[in-house]
C-alpha positions as CSV (number, residue, x, y, z in Angstrom):
1,M,7.7,-19.7,-15.2
2,K,4.2,-21.2,-14.6
3,Y,2.5,-17.9,-14.7
4,D,2.4,-15.3,-17.4
5,F,2.9,-11.6,-16.3
6,D,4.3,-10.5,-19.8
7,T,1.3,-10.8,-21.8
8,F,-0.4,-7.4,-21.9
9,V,-4.5,-7.7,-21.7
10,S,-6.5,-4.5,-22.1
11,R,-8.4,-3.3,-19.5
12,R,-9.8,-0.2,-21.4
13,G,-13.8,-0.2,-21.5
14,T,-14.0,-2.2,-18.1
15,D,-14.8,1.0,-16.0
16,C,-11.4,0.6,-14.7
17,V,-10.1,3.6,-12.7
18,K,-6.2,3.1,-13.9
19,W,-6.9,3.1,-17.6
20,D,-10.6,4.5,-18.1
21,V,-10.5,7.9,-16.5
22,L,-7.8,9.2,-18.8
23,A,-8.5,11.7,-21.1
24,D,-6.5,10.2,-24.0
25,N,-6.2,6.4,-24.8
26,D,-2.8,7.1,-25.7
27,I,-1.7,7.5,-22.2
28,L,0.2,4.8,-20.3
29,P,-0.9,4.6,-16.9
30,L,1.5,3.9,-14.3
31,W,-0.4,5.6,-11.3
32,V,-3.0,4.1,-9.3
33,A,-2.2,1.0,-7.1
34,D,-3.5,-2.0,-8.7
35,M,-1.8,-4.4,-11.1
36,D,-2.1,-4.9,-15.1
37,F,-2.0,-8.6,-14.4
38,R,-4.9,-11.0,-14.3
39,S,-5.7,-12.7,-10.9
40,A,-4.4,-16.3,-10.5
41,P,-6.3,-18.9,-12.4
42,A,-7.7,-20.5,-9.2
43,I,-9.3,-17.2,-8.1
44,L,-10.9,-16.8,-11.5
45,E,-12.1,-20.5,-11.4
46,T,-13.6,-19.8,-8.0
47,L,-15.4,-16.7,-9.0
48,R,-16.7,-18.4,-12.2
49,R,-18.4,-21.1,-10.2
50,R,-20.0,-18.5,-7.9
51,V,-21.3,-16.9,-11.0
52,E,-22.6,-19.8,-12.7
53,H,-24.8,-20.6,-9.6
54,G,-26.5,-17.4,-10.6
55,F,-27.7,-16.1,-7.3
56,F,-26.4,-12.9,-5.8
57,G,-28.4,-12.4,-2.6
58,Y,-26.9,-11.4,0.9
59,A,-24.3,-13.4,1.9
60,L,-22.4,-14.0,5.3
61,P,-18.6,-14.9,5.4
62,P,-18.2,-18.3,6.6
63,A,-16.0,-19.1,9.7
64,A,-13.3,-20.4,7.2
65,W,-12.8,-16.9,5.8
66,R,-11.3,-15.9,9.1
67,E,-9.5,-19.1,9.5
68,S,-8.0,-19.0,6.2
69,L,-6.3,-15.4,7.1
70,A,-5.0,-16.8,10.4
71,H,-3.7,-19.6,8.6
72,W,-2.2,-17.5,6.0
73,L,-0.4,-15.2,8.4
74,A,1.0,-18.0,10.4
75,R,2.5,-19.9,7.4
76,R,3.6,-16.7,5.3
77,H,4.7,-14.5,8.1
78,G,5.3,-16.5,11.4
79,W,2.4,-14.8,13.1
80,K,-0.4,-16.8,15.0
81,I,-3.5,-15.0,15.6
82,A,-7.0,-16.2,16.9
83,P,-9.6,-16.1,13.9
84,S,-11.9,-14.3,16.5
85,S,-9.8,-11.7,16.5
86,I,-10.5,-10.7,13.0
87,L,-13.2,-7.9,12.2
88,D,-14.7,-7.7,8.6
89,S,-14.5,-4.4,6.5
90,V,-15.3,-3.5,3.0
91,S,-11.8,-2.3,2.3
92,V,-8.8,-0.8,4.2
93,I,-9.6,2.9,4.0
94,P,-13.1,2.6,6.0
95,A,-11.4,0.2,8.5
96,I,-8.8,2.9,9.3
97,S,-11.5,5.4,9.3
98,A,-13.4,3.3,11.9
99,V,-10.4,2.9,14.3
100,V,-9.7,6.7,13.9
101,R,-13.3,7.8,15.1
102,T,-13.1,5.0,17.8
103,F,-9.8,6.3,19.4
104,C,-10.1,10.1,18.5
105,K,-12.3,12.8,19.3
106,P,-12.7,15.7,16.9
107,G,-9.6,18.1,17.7
108,E,-7.3,15.3,18.8
109,K,-4.3,14.1,16.7
110,V,-3.0,11.3,14.7
111,I,0.6,10.7,13.9
112,I,1.7,9.8,10.4
113,Q,5.0,9.4,8.8
114,T,5.3,11.5,5.6
115,P,5.3,11.2,2.8
116,V,2.8,8.6,3.1
117,Y,-0.2,7.0,1.5
118,N,-2.2,10.0,0.1
119,A,-5.7,8.6,1.5
120,F,-4.6,8.7,5.2
121,F,-4.7,12.7,5.1
122,P,-8.6,13.0,4.1
123,T,-9.4,9.8,6.2
124,I,-8.0,11.5,9.4
125,R,-9.4,15.2,8.6
126,N,-12.7,13.9,7.9
127,Q,-12.9,12.6,11.5
128,G,-12.5,16.1,12.3
129,C,-9.0,15.2,13.8
130,E,-5.4,17.0,13.3
131,I,-2.3,15.3,11.6
132,L,1.0,15.4,13.3
133,E,3.8,14.6,10.8
134,N,6.6,12.6,11.9
135,P,8.7,13.3,8.6
136,L,10.9,10.5,7.5
137,R,14.5,11.1,6.9
138,C,16.0,10.7,3.3
139,I,19.3,9.0,3.4
140,P,21.9,7.6,0.8
141,V,21.7,4.2,0.4
142,H,24.4,1.9,1.7
143,P,27.4,0.9,-0.7
144,G,26.1,-1.8,-2.9
145,A,22.5,-1.4,-2.5
146,K,20.0,-0.8,-5.3
147,G,18.7,2.6,-5.9
148,D,20.0,6.2,-5.0
149,F,18.4,6.9,-1.5
150,T,16.2,5.4,1.2
151,Y,14.3,6.4,4.3
152,E,14.9,6.1,7.9
153,M,12.4,7.0,11.0
154,D,13.2,10.1,12.8
155,F,12.7,8.6,16.3
156,E,13.5,11.6,18.3
157,D,10.9,13.6,16.7
158,L,8.4,10.6,17.1
159,E,9.1,10.9,20.8
160,R,8.3,14.7,20.7
161,K,5.0,14.1,18.5
162,A,3.9,11.1,20.8
163,S,4.5,13.2,24.1
164,D,1.5,15.6,23.0
165,P,-1.4,15.0,25.2
166,A,-3.6,15.3,22.1
167,A,-2.1,12.6,20.2
168,K,-3.9,9.3,20.4
169,L,-3.1,7.2,17.3
170,F,-0.1,6.5,15.3
171,L,-0.8,5.2,11.9
172,I,2.1,3.7,10.2
173,S,2.5,2.3,6.6
174,N,4.0,-1.2,6.9
175,P,5.8,-1.7,4.3
176,H,5.7,1.9,3.5
177,N,3.8,3.4,0.5
178,P,5.1,5.1,-1.3
179,A,9.0,5.0,0.1
180,G,9.1,1.2,-0.4
181,R,10.5,0.4,2.8
182,A,10.0,-2.9,4.6
183,W,10.3,-1.8,8.2
184,S,12.8,-3.9,10.2
185,E,12.1,-5.4,13.7
186,E,14.2,-3.1,15.1
187,E,12.5,0.0,14.0
188,L,9.2,-1.4,14.7
189,R,9.9,-2.1,18.1
190,T,11.3,1.4,18.9
191,V,8.0,2.8,17.3
192,G,5.9,0.6,19.5
193,E,8.1,1.4,22.8
194,I,7.8,5.3,22.2
195,C,4.1,4.8,21.5
196,L,3.3,2.5,24.4
197,R,5.2,5.0,26.6
198,H,3.2,8.0,26.1
199,G,-0.4,6.1,25.8
200,V,-0.5,6.6,21.9
201,F,-2.6,3.4,20.3
202,L,-0.9,1.8,17.2
203,A,-2.5,1.2,13.8
204,S,-0.7,-0.7,11.1
205,D,-1.5,-0.4,7.5
206,E,0.0,-3.7,6.4
207,I,-2.0,-3.9,3.0
208,H,1.0,-4.5,1.0
209,A,2.6,-7.0,3.3
210,D,2.6,-9.8,1.1
211,L,4.5,-7.9,-1.6
212,Q,7.9,-8.4,-0.4
213,L,10.8,-8.4,-2.9
214,P,13.4,-11.1,-2.7
215,G,15.8,-10.5,0.2
216,S,13.2,-8.8,2.1
217,R,10.5,-9.7,4.5
218,H,7.6,-8.5,6.3
219,V,7.4,-8.1,10.1
220,P,3.9,-7.6,11.4
221,L,4.0,-4.9,14.1
222,A,1.5,-6.7,16.4
223,S,3.7,-9.8,16.4
224,L,6.5,-8.4,18.2
225,S,5.2,-8.4,21.8
226,D,2.3,-9.0,23.8
227,A,2.2,-5.4,24.5
228,F,2.2,-4.4,20.9
229,R,-0.6,-7.2,20.2
230,D,-3.0,-5.5,22.8
231,A,-2.3,-2.1,22.1
232,S,-2.6,-2.2,18.3
233,V,-5.0,-3.0,15.3
234,T,-3.5,-4.4,12.0
235,F,-5.3,-3.8,8.5
236,W,-5.1,-6.7,6.2
237,S,-6.4,-7.6,2.8
238,A,-5.4,-9.6,-0.2
239,S,-6.5,-6.7,-2.7
240,K,-3.0,-5.5,-3.2
241,A,-1.2,-9.0,-3.6
242,F,-3.5,-10.9,-5.7
243,N,-5.2,-7.9,-7.5
244,L,-8.6,-8.0,-6.0
245,A,-9.1,-4.3,-4.8
246,G,-12.5,-3.9,-6.8
247,L,-13.9,-6.9,-4.8
248,Q,-14.0,-4.5,-1.7
249,T,-12.7,-7.3,1.2
250,A,-10.3,-6.5,4.1
251,A,-9.8,-7.3,7.8
252,I,-9.2,-5.5,11.2
253,I,-7.1,-7.7,13.5
254,C,-7.4,-6.7,16.8
255,A,-6.6,-9.0,19.8
256,D,-8.4,-7.2,22.5
257,P,-12.1,-8.2,23.1
258,A,-13.1,-4.9,24.6
259,I,-11.3,-2.6,21.8
260,R,-12.7,-4.8,19.1
261,S,-15.9,-4.5,20.3
262,R,-15.8,-0.7,20.3
263,I,-14.4,-0.7,16.7
264,H,-17.3,-3.0,15.5
265,H,-19.8,-0.5,17.1
266,T,-18.3,2.1,14.8
267,Q,-18.3,0.1,12.0
268,V,-22.1,-0.7,12.5
269,I,-23.0,2.8,12.8
270,H,-21.5,3.5,9.3
271,G,-22.5,0.2,7.6
272,T,-19.0,-0.8,6.7
273,E,-18.8,-4.4,8.2
274,H,-20.5,-6.3,5.6
275,L,-18.2,-8.2,2.8
276,N,-18.9,-8.8,-0.9
277,P,-19.4,-12.5,-1.2
278,F,-17.1,-12.5,-4.4
279,G,-14.4,-10.4,-2.1
280,F,-14.4,-13.2,0.5
281,L,-14.4,-16.1,-1.7
282,A,-11.7,-14.6,-3.8
283,A,-9.5,-13.8,-0.9
284,M,-10.0,-17.3,0.7
285,T,-8.8,-19.1,-2.8
286,A,-5.7,-16.5,-2.7
287,W,-4.7,-17.4,0.7
288,E,-5.2,-21.3,0.3
289,Q,-4.2,-22.0,-3.4
290,C,-2.3,-19.1,-5.0
291,E,0.8,-19.0,-3.0
292,D,2.8,-20.3,-5.9
293,W,1.5,-17.6,-8.0
294,L,2.4,-14.9,-5.5
295,D,6.1,-16.3,-5.3
296,E,6.4,-15.8,-9.2
297,L,4.8,-12.3,-8.9
298,C,7.4,-10.9,-6.7
299,P,10.7,-11.7,-8.4
300,Y,9.0,-10.5,-11.6
301,L,8.0,-7.2,-9.8
302,C,11.7,-7.0,-8.7
303,D,13.0,-7.6,-12.3
304,N,10.8,-4.7,-13.3
305,Y,12.4,-2.5,-10.7
306,D,15.6,-3.4,-11.7
307,A,15.0,-2.8,-15.6
308,F,13.3,0.5,-14.4
309,L,16.4,1.3,-12.5
310,E,18.9,0.6,-15.1
311,F,16.8,2.6,-17.8
312,V,16.8,5.7,-15.5
313,H,20.4,5.4,-14.6
314,E,21.6,5.1,-18.1
315,R,19.1,7.2,-20.3
316,I,17.1,9.8,-18.2
317,P,19.4,12.0,-16.3
318,G,18.4,14.1,-13.2
319,L,16.2,11.4,-11.9
320,R,16.8,9.5,-8.6
321,V,15.3,6.2,-7.6
322,A,14.6,5.3,-3.9
323,T,15.7,1.6,-3.1
324,L,12.5,-0.6,-3.2
325,E,12.1,-3.5,-0.4
326,A,8.4,-4.2,-0.8
327,T,5.3,-3.1,-2.7
328,Y,5.3,-2.4,-6.5
329,L,5.4,1.5,-6.1
330,T,8.9,3.1,-6.8
331,W,9.4,6.6,-5.3
332,V,11.2,8.8,-7.8
333,D,13.2,12.1,-7.1
334,A,12.9,14.6,-10.1
335,S,14.1,17.6,-7.8
336,A,16.7,18.1,-10.5
337,W,14.3,19.1,-13.0
338,G,13.0,22.0,-10.8
339,I,9.4,21.5,-11.9
340,P,6.8,21.2,-8.9
341,S,5.5,17.8,-8.8
342,E,1.8,18.5,-9.7
343,E,2.9,20.4,-12.8
344,L,5.4,17.9,-13.8
345,A,2.8,14.9,-13.5
346,R,0.4,17.0,-15.7
347,R,3.2,18.0,-18.4
348,L,4.1,14.1,-18.5
349,E,0.6,13.1,-18.9
350,E,-0.2,16.0,-21.7
351,K,3.1,15.9,-23.4
352,A,4.8,12.5,-22.8
353,K,1.3,10.3,-22.6
354,V,2.4,9.0,-19.2
355,K,0.7,9.0,-16.2
356,F,2.4,9.0,-12.7
357,S,1.2,10.3,-9.2
358,P,2.6,13.6,-8.1
359,G,4.5,13.5,-4.8
360,A,2.6,16.4,-3.4
361,I,-0.4,14.3,-2.6
362,Y,1.6,12.1,-0.6
363,G,3.1,15.0,1.6
364,E,6.7,15.5,-0.2
365,P,9.1,17.7,1.6
366,K,8.6,21.2,0.7
367,G,10.9,22.5,-2.1
368,T,11.3,19.0,-3.8
369,T,9.7,17.1,-6.6
370,F,8.8,13.4,-6.3
371,L,6.7,11.1,-8.6
372,R,5.4,7.7,-7.4
373,V,5.5,5.1,-10.2
374,N,3.8,1.7,-10.4
375,L,5.8,-1.1,-11.6
376,A,3.1,-3.7,-11.6
377,T,2.4,-3.8,-15.5
378,P,3.9,-6.0,-18.1
379,R,7.6,-5.1,-18.6
380,S,7.2,-4.2,-22.2
381,L,4.7,-1.5,-21.3
382,L,7.0,-0.4,-18.5
383,L,9.8,0.2,-20.8
384,A,7.6,1.9,-23.4
385,A,6.6,4.4,-20.9
386,L,10.2,5.0,-19.9
387,E,11.1,5.8,-23.7
388,R,8.3,8.2,-23.6
389,V,9.8,9.9,-20.7
390,E,13.3,10.0,-21.9
391,R,11.9,11.8,-25.0
392,F,10.0,14.3,-22.9
393,A,13.4,15.0,-20.9
394,E,15.3,15.3,-24.1
395,A,12.7,18.0,-25.1
396,E,12.8,19.8,-22.1
397,R,16.6,20.0,-22.2
398,R,16.6,21.5,-25.8
399,Q,14.0,24.3,-24.7
């Protein structure tokens, strides 16, 4: 391999959320969704040159910023967009917030598919809107597939929820966080057709789109038809795939000029349309020069998932692992342990010195216990964390 994902570089003392908010320096953090890998060398060099110039005043992204994203989408995902369809955003959550505020009045409803990214919940409720849950169905995997279970959409329930006159927006996680699904073209077409039939606008969070594991592919929802394109927005960023989240740079892709103007007006009101100059430079470099880095990262993440799955099956009874098609986040069913997820996450942090995210914050089904585990870390650290979980499980069984 050309790039090194095995060497651990300490992030402690850098004001890093993942590592520096922990109460104990012995805790291994596999929770918040960023990676313990340095960004690609070309990105570091671009930022180094910008720093050496020595000026950090106001900056505007050049036209090349939008062109770079458009070229990336065409080359990587076969999705052709006009650069003019792109709106800047400081990150994806403010972008989602702007779209919710644009399309929904207080008291109106947004459909989401639970369990789902935890930030969706406050982002919707903070606008005074209600959440309509269209729960995903947990199903067994096909014979020969990796993992113990996966998820499918409940289209009959979605039809019912979309028919509610107060439902104005459908917010999808594509690919899905935390379930790890890379939604198929057929699934997305069905979603789109249901929403269009009932006049529900489509909003697709595709921040994890570039993190496809071998054998999977990303399908941009808006790419499937002109009708979907014109009745949707897509949220995109280089932040997950290239580990740039702290640089606060994202895009809203919206083909319809009138809708785009409305969203931009909302952004201006709340001041969320200005990009960090380091962010747009890093993203442009990622899309233009770092595809080979990403092509090595994704198989490494897949190998981490395989190692995780093998360890759990052989050495940690009672845990079930979801099939992972995309993202670097694996979803683990610990219901057999009989401990609520927030309590289990707390015990693992205090006793095993491993931090996972509790499934409760993602809207896990009642009566179940899930954990979300971040696999984007050197394999040695991942295995060390699992050994701690193994010892914790053995101690719990002896009690």
